[in-house]
N, C-alpha and C positions, 0 to 999 in steps of 0.2 A: 730429128735425130742429131745429136752432137757428134760431129766427126772428129777423129783423131788420126795423126799420122801413123803409119804402119809400125814404126819402131815403138811408139808409145803403146799401141795396141798389143804388140807382142810382150812388152814389159808388164802391162796390166794383166794379161792372161796368165803369165808366169806368177805374178803376185797372188792372184786368186788360187792358182794351183797349189802354191807352196803354203799359203795360209791354211788351206785345208789339210795338207799333209802334216804341217807342224802341229795343228790343233789335234788331229787324231793321234799323232805320236805322243804328245804331252799327256793326253788322256789314257794312252795305251789301250784305246778302244775306239771303234768307229769304222767308217767306210770311206777310205781315201780315193778309191779308183774312179767312182762316178764323178766327183767334183773335178778330178784331174782331167777327165775326158770331156767334161761339159764347160770348162772354164771359158772357152772362146764363145760358145753360145750364150753363156750367162752374161759375159761382158757386152756383147752386141745387143742382147735383149734389154739390158739396163741402160743402154744409150737411147733406146726407143721409148722406154716407159715414161709416162708423165706422173711424177710423184714429187712430194715436198717432204723431206725428212723431218722438218719442224712441225708438220701437220700430217702425220701418217694416215689420218682418217678422213681427209677432205673428200667430199662425196663424189667428185668426178675424177678421182685419181684412176690411173690404170692399175690393174691388179696382176700380181704374179703369184702363181700357184706351183710349188714344187711338189708334184704328186709323188715322186720317188723320194719320200722324206728321209730315207737313209742317207741321201746326199746332202744332209743339212748343212755341212760346213761350206758348201757352195753358197747357200743362201746367207749364212751368217757373214761370210767374207764380203759378199756384195752389199749387205746392209751396213756393215761397218764402214766400208770404203765410201758408200754413198752418203754418209753423214747421219744415219739414224743413231738414236741413243743406244748404241751398242759398242762398247769400247774394246780396245785391243785386249784388255784384261779379261773381258767377257769371253773373247775367243780363246784365251789361254785357259779359261775355266770350263771348256767344252766337256759336257757329260758329267760334271761334278755336282755335288749336293748344293742346292740353292742357286745354281747357275741359271742365267737367262739364255744359255745355249745348250739345251737338252739334246739328247741323242736324235730325236725327231722333232721338227718344228711344232710349237704349240701356240695357237692363237691366244692372245691376251697376255701371254708371258713375255714375248719378245717383240719389241716395236718393229712394225713392218711385216710381220708374219700374218698373212691373210687367213690362213686356214690350218688347222691341225692335220698333219699328214704323217703317214707311216704305213698304216694298213693299205696295201697297194690297191689302186683303182678308186679309192674313196676321194682323194684329192682331185682327180680328174673329174669325177661326177660332181663334186662341190663346185668346180669351176664352171660347169654347165649351168648350175643354179645361179651363180653370181652373174654370169653373162645374161641370163634371162631376167634377173632382177634389174639390171641396168636398162634393158629394153623396156621393161614394165614402167620404170620410173620415167624414162623418156616419153613414153606414150601418154602418160598422165599430164605432161606439161608441153606437149607438142604445140599447142596453140600459143603459148607464151614465147617459146623459142625452140624450134625443131632440133637445134644442135646443142641444147643446153646440157643434156646428159648423153655424152658420146664416148664414155670411157670404154676401154678395151680390156679383155682378160687374156693374159698370156700364161703359158704353163710349159712345164717339162715333164714328160712321162717316160717311164722305163719299159724294158721288156716285161717286167713283172706286172706293171700297170696294164699292159696290153693283154696279158694272159688272164687276169682276173675278170670274171664275167660282168662285174658291176660297171666296168668301163665301157663294155660293149653296149649294155643297156642304155647308159647315159649318152654315148656317142650316137646311138640310133635316134634318141629323142632330140638331141641337139641338131642333127641333120634334118629331121622332120620339121623343126621349128625355124630352121634357117638362121642360126645364131652366127651372123657374119662378124660379130665382135669378139669371137673366140678363136685364138690361135694357139696350137700346141706343137711343141717340138717332141718328136719321138726319138729318144736316145737309143739308136739301134747299134749297140756295141757287141752284140752276139754272145754275151757272157752272163751266166747266172751263177749262183752259189755252187750248184752241182757240177758245172762245167759249161761247155758251149750250149747255146740255146737250142741247137739242132737236136739235142737229146730228147726234147719234148715239144719243140715249137718250130714248125716249118711253114706256117701259112704265109700268104702274101698280105701283110697288114695294109698296105696301100690299097689294094683292090677291095679289101673288106671295108675300109673307110669310104672309098668311092661309092660302094653300094649303100652305105649309110647316108650318103648325100653330102659328104665333105669334099672340099677341094684338097687334093693331095699333091704336095711338092716335095722336092728332095734337095739336099745340100750336103756338102762336105763339112762335117761338124768341127773341123779344125781350120777351115779356110774362111777368114773374115769376110772376104768379098762374096763368097758363095752363100754364107749365112745371111748377109745383108740383102742379097738379091732375093732369096727365098722369103725373107721376112717382109720385104717391101711388097712382093707380089701377094702375100697373104693378107697384109693390111689393106691393100687395094680391093680385095675381094668384097663384093657388096651383096652377096646372095646366100652364102653358106659358110660354115666354119671351115677352118683350114688345119690340116695336119702336115707338118714339115718333117719328113723322115731324114734324120741326120745320122750318117755313118760316122761313128766315133771309135776311138780306141780307149777302152777302160784302162786307167792307170797311165795315161799318156805321158811319155817321157821317162818312165821307169825302165831301166835296162833289162831287169829280170822279171818284172811283174806286169808290164804292159801286156794287155790281151790275155790275161790269165785270171782264173777265179780267185787267186790269192790276193789280187788287188781289190776285190770287192769288199770284204768285211773284216780286214785286219790291218793294223799299222804296217807301213812299209818296213820299219826297222831302221836303226841308225845307219847301218852300212848301206842299205839301199837308198836311203834319203841322201846320203853323201854322194852316191853314184848318180842319183837322179839330178841333183843340183849341178853336178859337174857336167852331166850330159846336156842339160838345157842351158848351161851358161848362167847359173844363178849363184850368188855368194853363199858360201857354206855357212857363214855366220853373219848376222845374228838370225836366230829363228824369228818367225813372225815379222819378217822384213816388209815394209811398205815404202818403196822409193818415193822421194819427194814429188817427182813429176807425176806419178800415179795419183798420189793424194791430191795434188793440185788439180788434175783433170776432173776427178770426181767432185771436188769442191765447186768447180765451175758448173758442173752438171747440176749440183744441188741448187745453186743460185738460179739457174734456168728453171728448175722445177718450182722454186718459190715464185718466180715471175709468172709462170703459167697458172699457178694456183690463184694468185692475186687477180690476174686478168679474168679468170673464170668467176671469181667471186663478184667482180664488178659486173660481169655479164648476168649473173644470177640476180643481183640486186636490181638491175635494169629490167629484167624480165618480170619481176614480181612487184615493181614499184607502183604500178597502177592497177594491180589485180589482187586485192586483199583476200579474196576467196582462194585463189591459187596459192598465195603465200601461206595462208593458214593450213591448207592441205599439205603443202610441202613440209612445214614444220611438224605437222601431225605425223607424217610418214617417217621423217627422220628420227623423231622421238618415239616412234611406235606408241603414240599417245593413247592412253586408256582413261576414260572419265573416272573421277574419284568415286562417282555414284554407280559404278558398273554393277555391283551386286544388286542394289535396289532396282536398277533399270531391268536387269535380267529376270529378277524375281517377278516383276510385273508382267513379263512376257511368258512366264512359265504356264503351260496349259494345265487346267485343273481337271484332269481326267486320268483314268487308267490307260496306260499305253506302254509300248516298248520304249526303253530309254533312248534307243537310236532315233525314234520318231520325235520324242520330246526334245532331245538335244538339237535336232535340226530346226525346230521352231525357235528355240532360244538362240541358235547360231545365226539365224537371219537377223535378229535384233542386235546381236553382237557385231555383225558385219556392218550394220547401219551406224553403230556407235564408234567402230574402230576401223578406219579406212585401210589400215595396214594389213588387215586379215585377208589372206589369199590361200588358195590350196586346191586340193582335189583328191582323187581316188585312183587306185590301181585297177581300173576297169570294173569297179564295183559300186559306182555311184548310186544306182537304184536300190542297192542293198544297204550301203553305208549311210545313205540319207545325208549327204554332206554338200550338196550342190547349193551354191549361193544364188538365190533367185534374183532376177532383174540385173544380171551381169553376164556378159558373153563369155564364152570359152576363149582361152588364150590359144592362138594359132599363129602360124607363119604370117608375118606382116600385120598382125593384130594383137598387140600386147597390152591393150587397154583394159582387158577384162580381169576377172579375179578367179576364174575356175580353170584348173589344170586337168587335162586328161593325160595321166601319166602312162596309160597303157598297162599291160601286164608286166610291170617292171618294178616289183616291190624293192629289190635291192637298190636300184638307182633312185627310186622315188625318195627314199629316206635320205640318201646322200645329196640329191639335188635340192631337197628341202633345206638341208643344212646350208647349202650355198645361197639359197634365197634368204635365209636368216643372216648369213654373213654379209650379204649385200648391203644391209644396214637400213632398209626402209620398209621391210615387210615382216609380218608374223605369219609364217607358213604353217599350214596344217596338211597332214596326209591322212589317208584312210584306207583300211582294208579289214579283213577278218582278223580277230585276235590271234588265231592260230598262225597266220602268216607274219606276225611280228618277228618270228624266227628269221625270215628272209631279211628283215630290216635291222636286226640286232646290231651289226657293226656300226651302222649310221647312228642308231639311237645312242649307243655307247659313246661315240665321238661327240654327239650333241651334248651329252651330259658332261663329258670331259672338257669340252670347249665352252660350256656355259651358254649354249645357244637356246633361244626361245623358239624351239620347234614343238609343234603340237601333233599328237598322234591319236587319231580317232579310230579305235579298234571296236568293231561291233561283233555280234554273234559270239558272245564272250563266255560260253560254257557248253556243256554237253547238250544243252537245249537247242543247239543248231539242228539236232534231230536226225532226219533220215540220211543226210550226207555221210554220217558215220564218223568213226574215230579218226580218220585222216584229217578231218576238218574241225574236230571238236577239241578246243583247248583244255588242257588239264594242268600242266605245269607252268603255263605262260605267265600268269599273274605273279607267281613266286619268282620266276626268272626275271621279269621286269623289275620287281621290287629289289632284286639283288644288285641292280645297277646304281652306283652312287650318283646322287644329284638328279635322279629321275623321279618325279612325283607321279604316282599312279592313282588316278581318280576312278572309283567305281561307285557311281551315284545310284541311289535306291529309288528315287522318284523325281518329279519335276523340280522341286526346290533344290535338291542336291545336284541336279543337272545344271541349274542356273549357277549354283555355287562353284561347280567344277569349271564352267566357262569363265567365271569371274576370277577364280584362282589362276587358271592357266594364262589368261590375258594380262593379269597384273604381275605375273612371275617373269621378270625380265632376264634372269641369269641362269636359266636351266629349262630343260624340256619337260613336258607334261604329257602323260599317256591317259587317254580315256578308255574305260572298259564298259561297253554298252550292250544292252540286251536286245535279242531278237523278239522275245516274247513279252507280253504285257506284264507290268508290275503294278501293284496297288498304289493308290494315293494314300500316303501315310498321315497319321494324325500326330501333331506335336503336343507336348504337355503345356498347360497354362504357364504364361510367363516366358515361353521360349523366345530366345533372341536370335534373329536371323543370322547375325554375325558368327554365331556358334557353328554354322554350317562350314565356315572357313577354317575351323580349328582342327580339322582332320578327323576327329571323333567327338561325339557328344551324346548326352542322354536323350534317347528318343522316347522311352517308356520307363518310368520310374517304378521301383518296387513299392507296394502298398503295405508291406509288412517288414520286419527286420531283414536287412539285406543278407541273403544267403549266397548269391552267385550273380555274376555278370555274364550275359550272353552278348558277345561281340559279333556283328554280322556286317556284310557289305553287299551292295548291289541288290540283285533279285532275292537274295537270302534274308534281307532285313525283314521284309514282309512275312517270310516263313518263320523267322524267329518270333515275331510278334504273335503270329498265329499259334505257335507252339506254347507260348506263355499262356494264351487264352485256353488252349486245350488242356493245360495242366490244372486248370481250375484253382482251387485254394493253394495247391502246392506251388503255383506260379506266382503267388503274391510276393514272395521274397526275391523275385528275379528282376534285375535291371536290364533293359535292352539298350545296348550302345550301338549306334550306327557309326561305322568307321570308313567313310568314303575315301580318306587319304591318310594312310598310316604314316607316311613320311612327314606330313605336316604335323600330325599329332606328336611325333617324337621331337619336333622343334618347339612345341609349346612349353611354357614354364612348368617346372616340376609339380608345383602345387595344383595346377590345372589337371595334369595327368593323374595325380593321386585322387583328385575329386571325382574323376571319371572311373578310374580303376583303383579302388582303395587297397592298401596293403591288407593281407590276411583274408581277402575275399576271393573265393574260387572263381575261375574263369572258364568259359566255354566259347569257342569260335564256331561260326557257321558260314562256310563259303564253299561253293561247288567247284573245288579244285584240289590240288594236292595239299596236304596238311602240314608239310615240313615247316613252312614259314610260321604258321600259327602255333605250332608246338612250342616255339620259343617265346611266344606271347602268353600262352595259357599256363605254362609251367608243368612240372611233373605231376601235380595233382589236378591238372586241368583236363578238359575234354576238347579235342579238335575234331569237329565234324566236317567232312568233305568227301573227296573221292580220289583215291591214290592209285588208280590204274586208268587205262584208256577207256574210251567211250563205246557206244553201241549205235548201230543204225536202226532207228525206230522213231516214231512220233515222240515229240519232246514230253508230252504228258505221260506217256508210258515210261520213258526214261526217268522222269521225276519220281514215279511210284517205285520203280525197280531199285533205284539207288538210295531211296529213303530220304528224299528231300522235301517231303510233305510236312505240314505242321504237326500232324499226328505222329509221324515217325520220329521227328525231332523231339517231340514231347516225350515219347516213350523212352528214348535214349537219355535225354536229360534227366527224366525222372529216375531212371535206374542209377545214373551217375550221382544224383543227389542222395540216393539211398532212402 
């Protein structure tokens, strides 16, 4: 930690406060109160952090996660002062079009922002994943140097973060795993938008976290010595994560708005800014003032960070100098390296038999894991059903982070958010798994993965009404459409073993966005491809599986388990089916990225279209058009054996043939 005299500390804290206030005021939008109350904590934390603003992505840097993303001007002020590529003009452009200082921090947009935060609780859970990823990286190279990867994760959470359930799930797992490299400050300012927190929140947060297995400390959030003492104690903790409960005043220093809801989400206003500056002894002009001594202090801090990074790189080089295998593994993990021949390799692993795609996927996943060391993940207590366990690798547990299998427990909300943290950690490709219907629990994390361009994989099984006797509470109907509605999320619904192999190849090669798998519980047939079929066409999102043998009259587009049904329906139509083309569409998002001429070759203009997928038809109605036919199921399911459900909802080849025949006239 770089120490500073108390007068400089006070000046630096005021600088951070007023940069936030001035930024919000210039934008006429934002949240000044939390940054004002957190400025002292932010300053002390950033004296402890190991970072190099010239290399914001160096692997052993400490991470800072602002879970209460509405306090973004706190983070932007700290990044600017610390020497990151974020200018004073960027701070003046807060919340404006094209700015690198949006209303809530966005990973990949602003240098130094580790995770996209704003939806409360998500950042907290991300931090758990990042801390776990550091432990996992350290375990893989313990033999070369047990202290090579010893980065810490620090964060700030608000009352809102503590109220959201996802943070409780994540905190529970963090305590179970003993993540002693994780330290969070809880900004206990007692204020929410509606008023005082006591309106709806009266629990003892400290006791709750003690029950989770955390060390709980306390400090005065405006007293530098108190903050430093608590932070030092938390860093020395070697068996569990730490929560520091910091009593603060929202809008600290504002004569009229301190400790009020008015300080939370609206500018102070010119008159109150003037009164605040006078009250804390700050120059009225200019706005966005950074005193020379404060800038000099942070510049010295940046030089120290550069030195720490260079020392670590020398240590890393020494650790791998005589161990080529370890060096290769390290590079493979950092690059999340995937062989160029991944599709060919996985096609060779694809089992040649009728089976459920969840079973087929697991066989292929084992080969994928052998080829891609970065692949890690687990299930929300559904491993035997999801079929996602990586064989020959232990489970990750407290004190043993060398494995690749996570037991997330029944915590779907946190599972998705923790996986995002694993992806943000920079060395792993995480997958999670549960039933497709429970993707609803994960949706906020999936959306943030897509927004943040994270390579997170979601293995959703039991993907239709054919889950059977469990009934409509567990049977997905609208879920495929809901997932397809998320921008930058690819949804893969493979129809057989070859498409499962392609789904894995696609997901592993796709570095800048998440991929969701939709897999069956019931068996699907082994499909026959036409002569001259090119395996790479499996990666194009949609392709011709069965061509018409007469002048083309219509195209049947199907996914997953319904592809075999569509093929059967064509056969059941006899000669009337000769003019039908069957298109398998395992990933519509990819098909829409293909060149227009390829799209027209698959779905020609002027040719009628029919879709076949056991789910709501809203999505497909836009594909088939007003003169098309969308076959699916637009209400909830039923509790019955899946074979009975198939007959009752008309998803047999014979029933599909009858409806297609009537449509064709």
